[in-house]
C-alpha positions in Angstrom: -48.7 -17.2 -23.1 -51.1 -14.3 -23.7 -50.6 -12.4 -27.0 -49.6 -9.2 -25.1 -47.1 -11.0 -22.9 -45.8 -12.9 -25.9 -45.3 -9.6 -27.9 -43.6 -8.0 -24.9 -41.2 -11.0 -24.6 -40.3 -10.6 -28.3 -39.5 -6.9 -27.8 -37.4 -7.6 -24.7 -35.5 -10.4 -26.5 -34.7 -8.0 -29.4 -33.1 -5.3 -27.2 -29.8 -7.1 -26.7 -29.6 -8.1 -30.4 -30.0 -4.4 -31.5 -27.5 -3.2 -29.0 -25.0 -5.9 -30.0 -25.5 -5.1 -33.7 -24.6 -1.4 -33.0 -21.2 -2.5 -31.7 -20.6 -5.4 -34.1 -20.8 -7.8 -31.2 -22.2 -11.3 -30.6 -24.9 -11.7 -27.9 -23.7 -14.1 -25.2 -26.6 -16.3 -24.2 -27.6 -16.9 -20.5 -26.5 -20.5 -20.7 -23.0 -19.6 -21.8 -22.7 -17.1 -18.9 -24.0 -19.7 -16.4 -21.5 -22.3 -17.6 -18.7 -19.8 -17.1 -20.0 -18.9 -13.6 -20.2 -22.5 -12.5 -16.4 -22.8 -12.8 -15.9 -20.2 -10.0 -15.7 -22.1 -6.7 -14.1 -22.0 -3.4 -15.2 -18.5 -2.3 -18.4 -16.6 -1.6 -20.0 -15.4 -4.8 -22.3 -13.1 -2.8 -19.7 -11.0 -1.0 -19.2 -7.6 -2.5 -15.4 -7.9 -1.9 -15.3 -11.0 -4.1 -17.2 -9.3 -6.9 -14.2 -8.1 -9.0 -12.7 -11.6 -8.8 -15.9 -13.3 -9.9 -16.5 -10.9 -12.7 -13.0 -11.1 -14.1 -13.0 -14.9 -14.0 -16.3 -15.1 -15.9 -15.3 -12.5 -18.5 -12.0 -14.2 -19.1 -13.6 -17.6 -19.5 -16.2 -16.2 -21.9 -13.5 -14.5 -24.0 -11.3 -17.7 -24.0 -14.1 -19.9 -25.1 -15.2 -17.4 -27.8 -11.7 -17.0 -29.1 -11.4 -20.8 -29.5 -14.6 -20.9 -31.6 -14.6 -17.7 -33.5 -11.6 -17.0 -35.9 -13.0 -13.4 -36.4 -12.7 -12.8 -32.7 -16.0 -10.9 -32.7 -16.6 -8.8 -29.5 -19.1 -10.1 -27.0 -22.2 -8.3 -25.8 -23.3 -9.4 -22.3 -26.8 -8.2 -21.4 -27.6 -7.2 -17.8 -30.6 -9.5 -17.7 -28.8 -12.5 -19.0 -26.0 -11.9 -16.4 -28.4 -11.4 -13.6 -30.5 -14.5 -14.4 -27.4 -16.7 -14.7 -26.2 -15.3 -11.4 -29.4 -16.2 -9.6 -29.4 -19.7 -11.0 -25.7 -20.1 -10.1 -26.2 -19.0 -6.5 -29.7 -20.4 -6.0 -30.9 -16.9 -4.8 -34.1 -15.1 -5.5 -34.0 -11.6 -6.8 -34.8 -10.0 -3.4 -32.0 -11.9 -1.7 -29.3 -11.1 -4.3 -26.5 -8.9 -3.1 -27.1 -5.2 -3.5 -24.2 -4.6 -5.9 -25.7 -7.3 -8.2 -29.3 -6.1 -8.0 -28.3 -2.5 -8.7 -26.4 -3.5 -11.9 -29.6 -5.1 -13.1 -31.9 -2.3 -11.9 -29.8 0.3 -13.9 -29.5 -2.0 -16.9 -25.7 -2.2 -17.0 -24.8 -4.0 -20.2 -21.2 -4.8 -21.3 -19.1 -5.1 -24.4 -16.0 -7.3 -24.1 -13.4 -6.9 -26.9 -10.7 -9.6 -26.6 -8.7 -8.7 -29.7 -5.2 -8.1 -28.4 -4.4 -5.3 -30.8 -7.4 -3.3 -29.5 -6.1 -3.6 -25.9 -2.3 -3.4 -26.2 -0.1 -1.3 -28.4 2.6 -3.6 -29.6 3.7 -6.8 -27.9 5.5 -6.2 -24.6 9.0 -7.9 -24.5 8.4 -8.7 -20.9 5.3 -8.8 -18.6 3.1 -9.9 -21.5 -0.4 -11.0 -20.3 -1.9 -14.3 -21.4 -5.1 -12.6 -22.2 -6.1 -9.0 -22.6 -9.7 -7.5 -22.8 -11.3 -4.2 -23.2 -14.4 -4.0 -21.1 -17.1 -1.3 -21.4 -20.1 -1.3 -19.0 -22.9 1.2 -19.3 -26.6 1.9 -19.3 -28.3 4.0 -22.0 -28.3 7.7 -21.8 -31.8 9.1 -21.9 -33.7 12.0 -20.5 -34.3 11.6 -16.8 -31.9 8.7 -16.5 -29.4 8.7 -13.6 -25.8 9.6 -14.3 -24.5 7.4 -11.5 -25.5 5.3 -8.5 -23.8 4.5 -5.2 -23.8 1.8 -2.5 -21.8 1.0 0.7 -19.6 -2.0 1.1 -19.7 -2.8 4.8 -17.5 -5.9 4.5 -14.3 -4.1 3.4 -11.7 -2.7 5.8 -12.1 0.2 5.9 -15.7 0.2 4.8 -16.2 1.8 1.4 -18.7 3.9 -0.5 -18.6 2.8 -4.1 -20.0 4.9 -7.0 -20.7 3.6 -10.5 -20.9 6.2 -13.3 -23.1 5.6 -16.3 -20.1 4.5 -18.4 -17.3 2.4 -16.8 -14.3 1.2 -18.8 -11.2 -0.8 -18.0 -8.5 -3.1 -19.4 -8.6 -6.6 -18.0 -5.3 -8.4 -18.1 -4.6 -12.0 -17.2 -1.0 -12.6 -16.2 -1.5 -16.2 -15.0 -0.2 -15.3 -11.6 -2.3 -12.1 -11.2 -5.3 -10.3 -12.6 -5.0 -6.6 -13.4 -7.8 -4.0 -13.9 -5.9 -1.2 -15.7 -6.9 2.3 -16.8 -10.2 2.1 -14.9 -12.6 5.0 -15.6 -16.1 5.7 -14.2 -15.6 4.0 -10.9 -15.2 6.1 -7.7 -14.9 5.2 -4.0 -13.9 6.4 -0.7 -13.4 4.9 2.8 -16.2 5.7 5.2 -14.4 4.4 8.4 -11.0 4.9 10.0 -8.5 7.7 9.5 -8.8 7.5 5.7 -12.6 7.9 6.1 -12.1 11.2 7.9 -9.7 12.4 5.3 -11.9 11.5 2.3 -14.8 13.2 4.0 -12.9 16.4 3.3 -11.6 15.7 -0.2 -14.4 13.7 -1.6 -14.5 10.4 -3.5 -11.3 9.2 -5.3 -11.2 7.8 -8.8 -10.2 4.1 -8.8 -7.5 3.9 -11.5 -6.1 0.4 -11.1 -6.6 -2.9 -9.2 -4.4 -6.0 -9.1 -5.0 -9.2 -7.3 -3.7 -12.8 -6.9 -4.9 -15.8 -5.0 -2.7 -17.9 -2.7 -2.8 -21.7 -2.5 -5.1 -21.7 0.5 -7.6 -19.4 -1.2 -6.7 -16.1 0.4 -6.7 -13.2 -2.1 -4.3 -10.3 -2.0 -5.5 -7.2 -3.7 -3.8 -3.9 -4.3 -5.8 -0.9 -5.6 -4.8 2.7 -6.5 -7.2 5.6 -6.3 -6.6 9.2 -7.2 -8.0 12.4 -5.7 -5.6 15.4 -5.4 -3.0 12.8 -4.5 -2.8 9.0 -5.1 -3.5 6.4 -2.5 -2.5 2.8 -2.8 -3.8 0.1 -0.5 -3.2 -3.6 -0.1 -5.8 -5.8 1.5 -6.2 -9.5 2.1 -9.6 -11.0 1.2 -10.8 -14.2 2.8 -12.9 -16.6 0.8 -16.0 -15.6 2.8 -15.4 -11.9 1.8 -13.9 -10.7 5.1 -11.0 -8.3 4.5 -8.0 -7.1 6.5 -5.6 -4.3 5.7 -2.2 -5.4 4.4 -1.2 -9.0 4.7 -1.1 -11.3 7.8 2.3 -11.6 9.6 4.2 -14.9 9.1 3.0 -15.5 5.6 6.0 -15.3 3.2 3.8 -16.6 0.4 1.5 -13.6 0.7 4.5 -11.3 1.0 5.7 -12.7 -2.3 2.3 -12.1 -3.9 2.3 -8.5 -2.6 5.7 -8.0 -4.1 4.5 -9.2 -7.5 1.5 -6.9 -7.3 3.8 -3.9 -6.8 6.0 -4.6 -9.8 6.0 -2.0 -12.6 4.1 -2.9 -15.7 5.2 -1.0 -18.8 2.2 -1.2 -21.0 0.7 1.0 -23.6 -3.0 0.9 -24.6 -4.7 2.4 -27.7 -7.8 4.5 -27.3 -10.8 2.5 -26.3 -14.0 3.0 -28.4 -16.8 3.0 -25.9 -19.9 5.2 -25.8 -22.8 3.0 -24.9 -25.7 5.1 -26.4 
């Protein structure tokens, strides 16, 4: 390797370490991320509609593995380049063939801090509806002069089709309930339908802020997802996601198992969260 290239590589390698030190976190290596990604099977990892499922599975595995090894339960720093490189190896894709939502996260340098200390995520221990694991997740890119404040892309596989906007800082609580996954208190993520009646409505009122998403997977691999967005009023939508990423509104008829999942997703969760420390300078 040439001296200039070698020096550049050293500088780039030091960036995640400096950012992690700022938050008292441990840098997660690409190999760790890849091993966690390899355990996700049975559905398309390239479909935008499967993105939240894939991300939540990987983050929960990383936190579980870290908790088993680290008695201090040090937060995790996940660099955008380590995530992207692991994703490319896991899927066998080249950069130019990676899905847009994955490439954009790398292009904008979206790093993440994952704090899996339960007392930082939940206030007290719920008597009922206690999750198996609870994470605080903060995703951001650095704030600097001339840097973008947000970026958007269109998800053409969803029903209705969606325009999704990522703000510079995104935060959420990730809760694993064994039988469902919950993204709670989401901030920094906006979206609006671009097709159908809702698309016409949201053209008038603008993008809605996504505040919560819950999902669970049936025995045959179908995923039921229920999301809430807020803009003037609140909209809640249930969709069924097929393993290949295709979606359909509500759940198919004649599927009592999916109806039971939908009922579970609609149950009230009485949880309290402490303030989340997240700034992402």
